[in-house]
C-alpha positions as CSV (number, residue, x, y, z in Angstrom):
1,M,112.6,128.9,103.6
2,A,109.9,130.8,105.6
3,K,109.0,129.7,109.0
4,K,105.9,127.5,109.3
5,P,103.1,128.5,111.7
6,V,103.4,126.7,115.1
7,I,99.9,126.0,116.5
8,T,98.5,124.1,119.4
9,A,97.1,120.6,119.2
10,K,93.6,122.0,119.8
11,E,94.0,124.4,117.0
12,A,95.2,121.6,114.7
13,A,92.2,119.5,115.6
14,A,89.9,122.4,114.9
15,M,91.2,122.5,111.3
16,I,90.0,118.9,110.7
17,P,86.3,118.9,109.6
18,E,83.6,116.3,110.4
19,G,83.9,113.4,108.0
20,A,87.5,114.1,106.9
21,T,89.8,111.4,105.5
22,I,92.8,111.4,107.8
23,M,96.2,109.7,107.3
24,C,97.9,108.9,110.6
25,G,101.5,107.8,110.7
26,G,102.8,105.4,113.2
27,F,103.2,101.7,114.0
28,L,101.0,100.9,117.1
29,A,101.1,104.6,117.8
30,C,104.9,105.0,117.7
31,G,105.3,107.9,115.4
32,Q,101.7,109.1,115.7
33,A,100.5,112.6,116.4
34,R,98.9,111.6,119.7
35,A,98.4,115.1,121.1
36,I,96.3,116.1,118.1
37,V,94.4,112.8,118.2
38,K,93.5,113.5,121.9
39,E,92.1,116.8,120.8
40,L,90.1,115.2,118.0
41,V,88.7,112.8,120.6
42,A,87.7,115.7,122.8
43,S,86.1,117.6,119.9
44,G,83.5,114.9,119.5
45,K,83.7,115.2,115.7
46,G,83.2,112.0,113.8
47,G,82.5,110.3,110.5
48,F,86.2,110.0,109.9
49,T,88.0,107.7,107.5
50,L,91.3,106.7,109.0
51,I,94.2,105.5,106.9
52,A,97.0,104.0,108.9
53,N,99.2,100.9,109.2
54,D,97.1,99.9,112.2
55,M,94.5,101.3,114.5
56,A,97.1,101.8,117.4
57,R,96.5,99.8,120.6
58,A,93.6,99.0,122.9
59,V,96.2,99.0,125.7
60,G,99.2,101.3,125.7
61,P,102.8,100.6,126.9
62,M,102.0,102.0,130.3
63,G,98.7,100.3,130.6
64,E,96.7,103.2,129.1
65,E,93.3,102.4,127.6
66,F,92.7,103.2,124.0
67,Y,96.2,104.3,123.0
68,G,96.4,106.7,120.0
69,I,93.7,106.5,117.3
70,A,92.2,103.4,119.0
71,E,90.3,105.9,121.2
72,L,88.6,107.4,118.1
73,I,87.5,103.9,117.2
74,H,86.2,103.3,120.7
75,N,84.2,106.6,120.7
76,N,82.5,105.7,117.4
77,Q,84.1,108.7,115.7
78,V,85.3,106.6,112.7
79,K,83.1,105.3,109.9
80,R,85.8,103.7,107.7
81,V,89.3,102.2,108.3
82,I,91.9,101.5,105.7
83,A,94.8,99.6,107.3
84,T,97.1,96.6,107.1
85,H,96.3,95.0,110.4
86,V,94.0,95.8,113.3
87,G,94.7,92.9,115.7
88,M,95.9,95.2,118.5
89,T,92.5,97.0,118.5
90,P,89.9,94.3,118.8
91,E,87.0,96.8,118.7
92,V,87.7,97.3,115.0
93,G,86.7,93.7,114.3
94,E,83.8,93.9,116.7
95,K,82.4,97.1,115.2
96,H,82.9,95.7,111.7
97,T,81.0,92.5,112.5
98,A,78.2,94.6,114.0
99,G,78.0,96.7,110.8
100,D,79.1,99.9,112.5
101,L,82.5,100.3,110.8
102,E,83.8,99.7,107.3
103,V,87.2,98.0,107.2
104,F,89.4,97.6,104.2
105,L,92.7,95.7,104.8
106,L,95.5,95.9,102.3
107,P,99.0,94.3,102.3
108,Q,101.4,96.6,104.1
109,G,103.7,97.3,101.2
110,T,100.7,97.8,98.9
111,L,99.2,100.5,101.2
112,A,102.6,102.3,101.4
113,E,103.0,102.2,97.6
114,C,99.4,103.4,97.0
115,I,100.1,106.4,99.2
116,R,103.5,107.0,97.6
117,A,101.9,106.8,94.2
118,D,99.5,109.6,95.0
119,G,102.3,111.8,96.3
120,A,104.3,111.1,93.2
121,G,101.5,111.8,90.8
122,L,101.3,108.3,89.5
123,G,98.2,106.7,88.2
124,G,98.5,103.5,90.2
125,V,100.7,100.7,91.4
126,L,101.2,97.3,89.8
127,T,101.9,94.5,92.3
128,P,101.6,90.7,92.3
129,T,100.8,90.8,96.0
130,G,97.1,89.9,96.6
131,V,96.5,88.2,93.2
132,D,93.7,85.6,93.6
133,T,92.8,86.8,97.1
134,L,90.2,89.1,98.7
135,V,92.4,92.1,97.8
136,E,91.0,91.8,94.2
137,D,87.6,92.7,95.7
138,S,88.9,95.9,97.3
139,P,87.6,99.2,96.0
140,F,91.2,100.1,95.6
141,C,91.9,97.4,93.1
142,L,91.3,98.6,89.5
143,G,91.7,95.2,87.9
144,K,94.2,92.6,87.0
145,Q,96.9,92.7,84.3
146,N,99.1,90.1,82.8
147,I,102.6,91.3,82.0
148,N,105.1,88.8,80.5
149,G,103.0,85.9,81.7
150,K,102.7,87.1,85.3
151,D,99.5,88.5,86.9
152,Y,99.5,91.8,88.7
153,L,96.9,93.9,90.4
154,L,96.5,97.5,89.5
155,M,96.0,99.4,92.7
156,A,94.7,103.0,92.9
157,P,96.6,105.9,94.5
158,I,95.4,106.8,98.0
159,H,94.9,110.4,99.0
160,A,93.6,112.1,102.2
161,D,92.3,115.4,103.3
162,V,94.7,115.6,106.2
163,A,98.0,113.9,107.1
164,L,99.0,113.9,110.8
165,L,102.7,113.2,111.2
166,G,104.4,112.2,114.4
167,T,108.0,113.5,114.4
168,Y,110.9,113.8,116.9
169,K,112.4,117.1,115.7
170,C,111.0,119.6,113.4
171,D,112.8,122.9,112.5
172,E,111.0,126.2,112.2
173,S,110.7,125.7,108.4
174,G,108.9,122.4,108.8
175,N,111.8,120.0,108.0
176,C,111.3,116.8,110.0
177,W,113.5,114.2,111.5
178,Y,112.1,111.0,112.8
179,K,113.8,109.0,115.6
180,G,114.2,105.3,115.0
181,T,111.0,103.6,113.8
182,M,109.0,106.8,114.0
183,R,109.6,107.3,110.3
184,N,107.4,104.4,109.2
185,F,104.4,105.7,107.1
186,N,105.0,109.3,108.0
187,T,107.3,110.1,105.0
188,V,104.9,108.9,102.3
189,M,101.8,110.3,104.0
190,A,103.4,113.8,104.1
191,T,103.2,113.8,100.3
192,A,99.6,112.6,99.8
193,A,97.3,114.9,101.6
194,D,95.8,118.4,101.1
195,L,96.7,119.5,104.6
196,V,99.8,118.2,106.5
197,I,100.4,118.9,110.2
198,A,103.6,117.8,111.8
199,E,103.4,117.1,115.5
200,T,106.9,117.1,117.0
201,E,108.5,116.6,120.4
202,Y,111.0,119.4,119.7
203,V,110.9,122.5,117.5
204,V,114.5,123.5,116.7
205,P,116.2,126.3,114.8
206,V,116.8,125.9,111.0
207,G,120.2,124.3,110.6
208,E,120.0,122.0,113.6
209,I,118.9,119.1,111.5
210,E,121.6,118.3,108.9
211,P,120.3,118.4,105.3
212,E,121.1,114.7,104.8
213,N,119.0,113.9,107.9
214,V,115.8,115.6,106.7
215,H,113.3,112.8,106.3
216,T,110.3,115.0,105.4
217,P,111.1,118.3,103.7
218,G,109.4,121.4,105.0
219,I,107.8,122.1,101.6
220,C,105.4,119.2,102.5
221,V,104.4,120.6,105.9
222,D,101.7,123.3,106.4
223,Y,101.7,123.5,110.2
224,I,103.8,122.5,113.2
225,V,102.4,121.4,116.6
226,E,104.8,121.1,119.6
227,G,103.3,118.0,121.2
228,E,104.1,115.9,124.2
229,K,107.6,114.6,125.0
230,K,107.4,110.8,124.7
């Protein structure tokens, strides 16, 4: 497989246009492409839709303010959030209440499956989770179906313009290995965006990652960013 271009975080951020829909891997910014996010913050671009498990953390593990994509929220660079919970970033709720931010919350498994469905080319996901709740009013819910006497929601696939992956090792062909819980949403997001950028702590030669340990195949990755060591 050919080598993938290795670019800087600033160059990666420059590829992301104003108003883009961006998928960001990570749980509370663990497994998130934080160097690219910092450059997006510095760019001043906005109008983004963020799709992530959460909106990172208002306070980081070392006491940092606005850790990960929480800083984009703080800087009013985001117009819409699609997530599973936002409790660690109180500004999401505050801005939503003030009418400055659209927020759509989905069950965690539902969000993951909707993203996976897009990557797999499926027309939707049937799930009983959320029946007779506010999930039915979500723009991602295409209706209710009864199958063998049980109600299910038909949820639409979810796609993005850009997916930002946070990896531990990435070889020169773009094959990714995630350390521990870094894997989270990154694997499905890598399949469901027009442009996929893998930010990694270490760029390694092809062959250093055993084939059975490749979590995201290089065919899914367009560019590599060698980011900060965490």
